[in-house]
N, C-alpha and C positions, 0 to 999 in steps of 0.2 A: 375476021371480026371487024365491025365498023368502028370508026373513031368515036361516034356518038355512044355506041354500046359500051365501049371501053371506058369512056368518061363516067357513065352511069355506074359501072362496076367499081371504079376507083372511089367514087363518092360513097357507095354503099359500104365498102371495106373501111373507109376512114370513119364513117359513122359508127360502125360496129366496134372499131378500136377505141374511139373516144368513150363510147358507152361502157366498154369493158373497164377502162381506166376509172371512170366514175364509180362503177360498181365495186371495184377493189378498194377505192379510197374511203368510202363511207358506207354505213349500213343502210342509208336512205334509199328507198325504192328497190332494195335488193331482196330477193326471195330467200327467206330463212329456211331452216331445215323442215319446219312444219308450219311456217307462217310467212307473213309478208311485211316488210317495212314500208311505211308510207311517211316519208320525211322522218321525224323523230318519234313516230308512233308505230305500233306494231299490231297487225291483225293476225290473230291466231288461225290455225288451220280450219277451225269451225266458223271463221268469219267474225268472231267477236273481238272486240278491242281490248288489248291488255291494259291493265291498270293496277297499281299497288301490288306488283308482283315481279319476280325475277323471270328473265327470259334467257335461255341459252341458245346462241346462234352457232350451229355446227360449222357454218361457212367461215365465220370469223373466229371460231374456237374460243369464244368469250361469253361471259355472262354480262347481261345488261339489266338495269332495274328501271321498270316503267312506273312512273309516279302517278299520283292521283289524277293529275291533269292529262294523263295518257302519253306524256312525253318522257323520253328516257332521261335519267339523271346524268349529269356530266359536270366535271370539275367541282365535285362536292362530296362530302361525307354522308354516309348512310348508317344510322344506328338501328340495329335489330337485336332486341334483347340486351345482352351485355357486350355484344360484338359490334365493331365498327368496320365499314367497308369504304373503299374510295372508288368513285367512278371518274375515269379520266375524260379528256376531251374526246368526243365521239361516243361517249357512253360506256366505253370499255371498262370492265372491272380490273383494278390493279391487283396483281398477284406476284409473289416471289420477287418483289422489288421495293426500293425505297421511293417514297413520295415526299417532296418538299412542300410544306404548307406554312405560310406566314413565318418563314425563317427557320422552322423546325423540320426535322426529318423523321418520317414514320415508316415502319416496315410492314408490308402486307404479305402474309404467308402464302403458301401454295393454294390455299382455299379462299384467299382474298381477305382473311381476317387480320385486323391490325394486331400485331404482337404487343404485349404489355408486360412489364416486369419480367423481362427475359433477355437472354443473350442472342445476338444475331452475329455469328462469327465472333470477332474480337470486340464488337460493339455491344452496347446495352441500351435497351429501351425501358424507360421508367413506367410508373403507374399510369401516366397519361398517354403512353405510347411514344412520346417524343424521345429521340436519341439523346442520351446523356453526353454532355460535353463539359470537360474540365470540372469534374465533380466525382465525389466518392460514391461507390456502390457497395452495399452489403448484400451478399448472396447467402441466404439461410441454408440453401441446399448444400453449399460447400463450407458453410460456417466460416466465411472469410470475407475480407474487404478487398476491393479492387479500386483502381483509379483510372478514369477515362480521360485521356489527354485531349488536346485541342483538335487533333485529327479524328476524334471519335473512336480511337482504338485504345484498349487498355494497356497500361504500362506493363512491361515484361522484361525480366532479366536486366534490371537497371535501377540505379539510384535516381530519385526524382525529387527535386525541391518543390514543396507545396506550402505556400503561405509561411515562408521563413523556416520550415523544418524539412529535413531530409528523410525520405522513406525508401525502402527497398522492396521491389516486387520480383518474385522468382518466376521461373518458367510456368506459364499458364496464367500469369498475372496476379497470383496470390500475394497479399501483403504479408511480409514476415513480421512477427512480433515476439518480444521477450526472448531474444536469442542473439548470439554473436554472429557477425558477418565479418570474417577475417578478424581484425582487431577493433572493429567498431561494434557497438551494441545498440539494438533497437528495443525500446521499452514496450510495455503492454499496449500502448496506442500505436506502435509501429514507428514512432519518431526516433531518429538517431539521437542517442544521449549526448548532450553537450558537456562541456568541461565540468568536472566535478566527480564526486564519489558515487559508486554504484555497487549495490550488493546483489550478487547472483545466488539465488536459492539453490540452484542445481549444484553449484560448486561450493556453496556455503562459505563464500569468501567475499571480501571487499575488493574492488578494483578501482583504479583511478583513470578517468577519461581525460586525456589532454586536450589542448586547444584545437589540435588537428583532427579530433574525433577518434583517435586510436588510444587504446589503453597503454598506460605506462608499463614498461617491461625492463626488469633488471636496472632500476634507477630509483633515485631519491626524489621525493616530492615534498615541497615545503608548502604547508597549508595552515592558515590561521595561527602562525607562530610556532608550528611544530613540524618536525621532519618525520616522514614515513618512508618505508622501503617496499617497493613492489618487485616481487621476485619474477623469475622466468615464468612466462605465461600470464603475468599480470597480477598474480595473487598477492594480497597484502600480507606482509610478515607480521605475525603476532606471537607473543610469548616465545621468542626465539632469538638466537644470535645470528648476526650477519658479519662476515669478514669483508671489509672493503677499505681501500686506501691504507693497506698495511696495518689495520687496526680492527679490533672487535667492537661491534656496536650491539646494543640490545633493544629490541622492539617489544614494548609492553603489551598488556592484554588488549588495550585500545588501539594498538598499532603505533602509538607515539614513541619516538626514539627517546630512550632514557638520556637525560642530560643534566649535569650539575646535581646529581642525586645518588644516594645509596640505593642499591637494589639487591634483594635476596633471591637467589636462584635455588628453587627447591630441588632441582635435579642434581646439582653439584653440592647442595647444602652449604653454600658459602655466600658471603657478602662481597659485592663489587662496587666500585665507584666509577661513575661516568662523568667525565669532565665537560667543559664547554665544547660544543660541537659533537658531543656524544661519544668521544673517544674513551675507551676503557683505560682507567689508570692502572699502571703496573710499575713495580720496582720503585715505588715512592710512598711517602707518608701523607695521608689525607686525614684531616681532623684528628691527628694524633694516632691514627691507625696505620700500621705498616702493611703494605700490599706486596705480594710476591710477584715473580716474573709472569705468573699466569693470571694476575689480577686478583687472586683470592685473598680474603682476610678471614682467618679461621677463629679468631678470638671472639669474645662476647661483645655485644654492644655496650659501650660504657653508659653508666647511669649516673645521674646527679643525686647524691645522697640527700640533698636538701629539697629535691623536687617533690611536689605533692600531686602532680598530674603527669600523665604519660599519654603519648599518642601511638596508636597502632600503626606499624610500618608495612607489613605484608598486605596483600589484597584481602586476606582474612587471617585471623589468628585465633587459636583456641583458648578457652578458659578451662582450667582443670581444678579438681578438688585436691585436698591434701595428699591423697593417695595416687594422684596422677590420672584419675579418670576424667574424661571429657565431660564438662558441664554444658557448655555452649560455645559459640564462636562469635567474633566481633569483626566488623568491617574496617577496612583501611581508613585511616584518618580519624577514627573514633577516639574520644578522650576518656581515659579511665582514671579513677582516683586511687592513689596509694592508700592501702588499708594499714594504718599504723598500729592497729590493735593485733595484727598477726605478723609473724616473722617472715621476712624476705631473706633471700640469700643471693649468691653470685649468679645463679642460673635461673631463678624465677622470682617474680615480685608478687606480693600479696596485693590484690586490687579489688575494687568494687566498681560496678557500673550497672546502671538501670536496675537496681535492686539485687544484683547478683554479686556475691563475694566468692573469690576463688584466686587462682594463681595463673600467671602468664609468664612465658619465657622472656627473659631479659632481652634476648636478641630480637624479639618481636615488638619491642617498645622503644620509643624515643622520649627522653625527658623533655618536659616543657617548662618554660619560664612564665609563670602566671602573670608577671609584670609586663611581659611583652607578647606572649602568645595568647590566642583566643581560647577561652574556657567556656563551655556551654553554661548558660545561666537562665534564670526566670525573671520576668519583670511584668508589673501590672501597669496598665494605662488608665485605671479607674473603671474600666468596663470589662476588660478581658485580662486574664492572666496568661502570658505568653512564655513559651519555652524557646529560647534562642539557641538552636542546635548548630548553627554556623554563623559566620560573621554577619551575613546579610540575609539570614533565613530564620524565620520563626513560625511557630504553630500555636494557635490558641488551645489551651488545655482545660481551662475552667473559667468560671465567672469570677469577677473581683470580689474579694472578701474584705470585711471591715478591718481585719488584722493586717492587711497588706498595705505597705507604703507605696504610693504611686511613684514610679521612676527608680525605685531601689532595686539593685541587682540581688537576687536570691540564688543560692547554690544548694543543690540537693543531689545526693548520690542515687536516689531512687525515684525522684520526681513526686513523691508522696509526702515526705516528712521534711519540714522546714523548721528553722529556729523558733519561730513564734506561732506556727500554725501547721495543721495537717491538711492535705488536699484530697478531695474525693473526685476522681474522674468518673463521671457517670457511665461512660461507655467502655472504659479500659478493662473492667472486670465484669461486664455484662454477660449473662448467659446467652451465648449465640444460638442455642437450640430453641430459644423462644422466638416466635414469629413477631415481625414488626406490625405496628398498627396502621401502616401505610399501604394503600392499594397500589396496583400497577399504574393507574392513572396518576396517583400522587408522585410516584417515583419518576415518571416521565416529565413532570413539571419542573424538576430541579434543573434541567439543562437550560431552560429559558430563564429561570430565576437567577441562575449563576452566569448567564450569558456565555454558555459553552457551545461552540460551533464545531462543525466537522468531526463529530464524535461517532464512532461505530456503535456506541452504547445507547445513543439516543433512540427513544421509543422502544426500548427493550425492557420496560418495566414488567410486562407480562412474562418475559422469560425469567427475570429475577424472582418473580413470585412463583413461577412454576418450579424453579430450583428450590425455593423455600418449602413449598408444599411437598415436593417429592423427597428431598433429602433432610428436611427439618433443620435448616440453617437460615438464620435471620436474613431477609432480603435487603434490609437497610445496610447491614454489615457487608453483604456481598457487593452491593453497589459501591460503598465507600472503599472497600478493599481493591476492587477493580479500578476505581478512580485513581487511587494512589499509585498502584503498580503500572498503570498504562497511560497516565496523564489523561484520564477521562476518555480512554479509548482512542487516543491520538498518537501514541508512540509507534515507532517503527516495528517493534515486536507485535504490537496490537494489529497494525495494518497488514503486516506481512504474514503473521502466523495466527491471528485471531486468539492470541494469548493475552488475557487481560489481568491475570493474577500472578504473573511471574513464575509460573509453574516450570520447574527445573531450569530457570534462568540463573545459572550459577555465577558468582561474582567474577570469576576469572574470564569467562566467555559467555556473558549474558545472552547475547543475540544468538550465537551459534548453538548453545545448549538448550535454549528455550523450546518447550514442547509446541508442536504445531497442531491446531484444530482446523477442521474442515470449513467451518463457517462461524459466524458470530454466536449464534444460539448454542452450537456445540461447544464453543469456547467458554461460555458461561456455565452451561450444564455439566460439561466434562470436568471443568475446574472445581465446581462445587462437589461433585462426586469424589474427586481426588482429595479435596480438603476434608471431607467427611471421613474417608477411609484412613487418611494419614494423621489426622489431628483430632477431630471431634470424637470419633469412635475410640480414640486412645486417651480420652480424658482431658484433652486440651480444648475446653469448651469456651474459653474466653481469650481475648487478645493478650492481655498481661504485659509483662516486661521480660528481662533476661533471667529473672528468678523463677517465674511460673507462667503458664499459659502458652499460647501459640508462638509468641515472640522468642521463646527459648531456642527453638529449632527452625522456625519458618524462614526467618531473615537474619542476616548478619548485622543489620542496622539495629543498634540497641534501642532505638526509639521508634521502631517500625509499628509496634502496637499502639503507641501513643499517637502517632501520626494518623493511623486509620481511625482511632477513637475521635480525633479532632475533626476529621472529615464527617464522621457520623454525627457529631455535635452540630456542625455547620448545616448539614442537610436537615437535621431535625428542627433546628431553629427556623430555617427557611420554609419548612412545610407545616409549621404551626405547633411544634413541640408535643406531638402525640406520643412519642416514645420517651 
């Protein structure tokens, strides 16, 4: 072979090699499977120029999009219908990969479509297709919340602080809610509960979360001037004895430690006294009463022969007739009048309260000194006549009468009969089977008129009217009753149990024993049905007092009926006095 011929051959080979490199690097001037590239344009097999269409090149195993100007799209998005595609440099369609655009990341699936509102491994793309970074994601398919961290991956099997709150994410990234995690608790929003009280519906118990985020366990907690004891497992001790520090202590129905007070234990049927610090007194004399080595005092509670008023000591105490049959029951702290027209003895006192005359056990009563102790009274301000049921609590019961002296204290055993006048409470003895004159819309207005916020009962006028129509019970009464029992739909029992009427919320364990309803509407309708069956259908068709009506048995508060009647009066005045 001659040198000249060899040089020609080498030149030819070098040209072929360079052409091959150019061919592999770009689609330009390359022969497609059934067409030809000419620069950024494409001639189809029939010689026509591609435009506004997709082209698949078998050589490059990629799709390209030819725009209206006959050039392929590159470094840009393409929208077709509801789908987005991305054409990279050189016109290649992105697929099965992440694309960064303007600081955000997008994922194109195996078909080149941008994924939206979907998981990509442990990452998540939102409605715009952009990868979520440091934000919450709710997935309706799993009915769960997830959190995407700064690295674009969801949190998993870890506590994570987010905006000052701690959250826990289990395997798979699911946010845990309303449950214990070791000794810590996460609420309905998933946030770890901070220091304070917590009620767990599952265990029907209160727990105390300490500063470190763990519940108290086998220890005392001092909160708002009272001691509480948290048992093993963190459960709050209620209505029970605790042995600690070589002494017995007693935790009352509200969990507070008994201290500097007498307490009657129904189980042992004995009185005990608890000294400062909560220690049970024993082998000593307190207030003139001798206590044994077990702390018990078996005698009767001493009474003052000159006392005209007595206070109820137990959580509730019964009122009996002369034959010992139960007439009603009265709540702790209630003040009863000594009935001097009937004979008392060492074991029982003749009393009257809220229109009811009967007998109560002496051990259930503590004598009051009218010159020192508070006695419920009535007083007019010239506009309204108020019943002062406690030191700093009063309820309006009627309008001012000309026979009333402004500022004078009036006393009455039934709230109806006074020295110089008689009182007619318009709602206390109202027939509750009669419908109200107010519409659902009227009842809804009362919340704004009284500036009541955050109430579950707001905008439930239609439900109250439905209850009225179905069960034939006055809707105005139902609203007033629920307002009193649930603080206008804002109490814990209302929020946690949709119980707005105090159904089965017994005095000893009101929260624990209260009936649970599925939702607000069922709480209203279900309670109305219960009231109808247990009271209205049995002839208790008015609120009344402890002598007659619903108040005899519905509530231990002797002025429960009066209080609801007062709320009815207030609503009626605000809505125009139609009832």
